[in-house]
LUMTI-656190 format. One line per 8 residues: their letters; for each residue x negated, y negated, z negated of C-alpha. Coordinates in steps of 0.05 Angstrom, whole numbers. Each point is the difference from the previous one (the first is absolute). Example, Ala and Ser with C-alpha at 12.3 -4.5 7.8 and 13.67 -1.06 7.14 Angstrom:
<atoms>
as	-246 90 -156  -27 -69 13
</atoms>
This chain:
<atoms>
mrkyfwvl	-158 -230 -399  -72 34 21  20 46 -57  58 28 41  -49 19 57  -45 52 -51  72 30 -30  28 12 69
lglffftg	-69 25 30  -12 40 -72  77 29 19  -17 26 76  -73 40 -23  32 23 -61  62 31 41  -40 16 51
nvfaeqvv	-41 50 -37  60 31 -29  26 18 73  -74 22 22  212 -52 388  -15 -80 -34  51 -36 -32  -54 -46 -33
verevral	-41 -25 57  55 -38 37  21 -28 -71  -65 -27 -13  -5 -34 68  52 -35 -3  2 -25 -79  -6 -63 -19
pqserepl	-66 -18 -46  9 -3 -63  -6 -74 -23  55 -11 44  48 41 -42  52 -52 -19  -3 -15 -74  48 24 -49
kkfgvdtf	39 -30 -51  18 63 -48  28 47 50  -2 12 70  37 41 55  -15 27 64  30 44 49  -15 19 64
yeyswikq	28 44 56  -29 15 73  40 30 58  -45 35 53  8 39 66  -53 45 15  -23 34 68  -44 55 -21
agrhilwk	-17 62 52  60 -20 43  54 0 -65  26 -63 -20  18 0 -79  11 -49 -49  -47 -13 -61  38 -37 -60
tglmhlsy	-42 -29 -57  26 -32 -59  -32 -45 -65  16 -22 -70  -56 -41 -36  24 -23 -67  -55 -42 -35  -10 -38 -72
nmdglspy	-54 -65 -12  -30 8 -67  -42 -61 5  -46 8 67  5 79 -7  67 23 41  7 83 -13  52 29 57
vevlsydr	22 67 21  20 8 72  44 61 33  -4 17 78  40 36 32  -12 32 68  57 35 51  -41 29 61
dhlkdeti	50 29 46  46 25 -63  -68 25 -39  -7 -39 -56  -55 -14 -48  -8 -41 -64  -57 -41 -40  -10 -42 -66
elgaygkw	-58 -45 -12  -12 -32 -73  -43 -61 14  -25 -68 -26  -25 -65 29  -49 -43 -48  -9 -70 32  -45 -64 -31
kdgvvhaa	-22 -62 39  -54 32 52  21 74 -1  50 53 7  2 75 -31  40 59 22  8 69 -23  50 53 16
lgygtqda	22 79 -10  43 30 51  35 61 -2  35 42 55  59 45 -2  -20 69 -23  16 30 65  -25 -54 51
dfvykfqa	-3 11 67  -36 -62 25  -17 -47 -61  -49 2 -47  1 54 -63  -39 -55 -44  -42 -67 19  -41 -47 -38
algyehrl	-11 -79 25  -44 -46 -18  0 -73 26  -38 -66 -19  -8 -71 45  -43 -52 -28  -8 -80 29  -66 -1 32
iknltwkv	-6 -78 14  62 -51 12  57 32 42  -37 68 8  5 60 -38  -26 72 8  46 59 -9  -11 79 -10
dyrfvdyk	53 55 -11  -15 75 -10  50 63 -12  -16 67 -1  55 43 26  21 71 -17  36 28 57  20 76 8
vndaniis	-43 15 47  -63 -47 -8  -18 -53 -46  -20 -73 25  -39 -53 -17  17 -73 22  -41 -65 -4  23 -58 27
pglvyyfg	-41 -66 -8  15 -67 26  0 -77 2  56 -46 -7  -4 -74 20  53 -52 -23  24 -70 34  48 -31 -34
nsygvley	67 43 -22  -20 49 59  -59 55 7  -39 52 39  -27 64 -12  -54 41 28  -8 68 -16  -43 68 11
gssliekr	30 67 -22  -25 67 -7  27 69 -20  -40 56 -14  40 70 -4  -40 59 -24  -19 49 66  27 -50 50
glaqwgal	-45 -50 0  10 -87 -4  46 -30 30  -11 -89 12  50 -53 30  -6 -78 -13  60 -42 -19  16 -71 8
kanfylnr	57 -37 -34  30 -68 -9  56 -34 -44  30 -76 31  32 -42 -44  54 -38 44  33 -36 -60  27 6 -63
lldfslgt	51 53 2  -29 38 64  -70 31 18  -27 59 57  -52 49 -4  -24 46 53  -52 49 5  -41 54 37
avgerlyd	-45 60 -16  -34 37 57  -39 70 -24  1 75 -11  45 36 -43  55 -56 -9  53 48 -16  -29 75 10
iadtlsag	55 27 27  -35 73 35  -41 6 -76  -43 50 34  -43 -47 55  -56 -43 -6  -2 -70 -16  -21 -18 72
eeygyiff	60 38 24  52 -31 -42  -13 -81 31  57 -47 -3  29 -74 -20  48 -28 -44  20 -78 9  57 -17 -55
cglrfkmg	38 -71 -5  49 -28 -46  43 -66 -21  2 -13 -77  59 -47 -23  -8 -32 -65  73 -7 -41  -30 -49 -56
ddksfrig	-55 16 -41  22 69 -24  29 36 67  -27 18 70  21 41 51  -44 32 57  7 37 69  -50 25 36
ysyakekp	-16 42 58  -58 42 11  -24 37 65  -56 58 3  -28 53 42  -49 60 -9  -36 48 40  18 55 21
sflkrgvd	71 -9 -1  32 -46 -51  44 -72 12  34 -28 -60  51 -69 -4  28 -21 -56  38 -53 -32  -3 -14 -83
ltfslkf	38 -37 -47  -34 -33 -64  36 -39 -57  -35 -23 -66  27 -22 -61  -29 -34 -67  29 -19 -68
</atoms>
């Protein structure tokens, strides 16, 4: 399996050389560790939908986010295609991501390329991502994720190292993140999240992140002027080994004037 690491790494850097507002950071903060992705049979389908109530500078608007993730298992290497659709007060953008996960006994590697709508309003035009997770000792692993994101106005380099500790079928994650945007400086945040195994058919997750530029709604301000937090939680119901359904809730605030409350639904199927 280690050969897949070098294949994915070579793909990432080769493609990166060809192609010499933040929708990425919130998703990065709320993501599961790579090693916690459910093992596939041959095919996997994940759908996600979030409906959010937004208050911004005295205005009340709606955000809607939809996702379709299709993956295929080839003896430990799982390529995938993922489509994300955003509707922010009737302003719509889409992204498509092509990537793969490679997994072996003590590690997981992830590489991906993403492309946004040609006339993107708030999503990226292009992104490249590389992540790695490896066991340190016993139940403790370290992880690091890096993304280069090309927005219409600025480029961003996002890196988020962290530690994952497993206890039984549950785990906790401690993470640090930073986002360097050209001409706007460095933003930093910290995240703490956990997933608790309740029984064979039920688990509960929750987490929080505190820091700068988590949403970057006012994309002309310095990092210190965009300070806030995110809280999120969810309950997942497993319907056998092949199907699961999750309902979640999130609450976020960011200075100078942004409030978000959202409800999300996720359905996963393996076959």
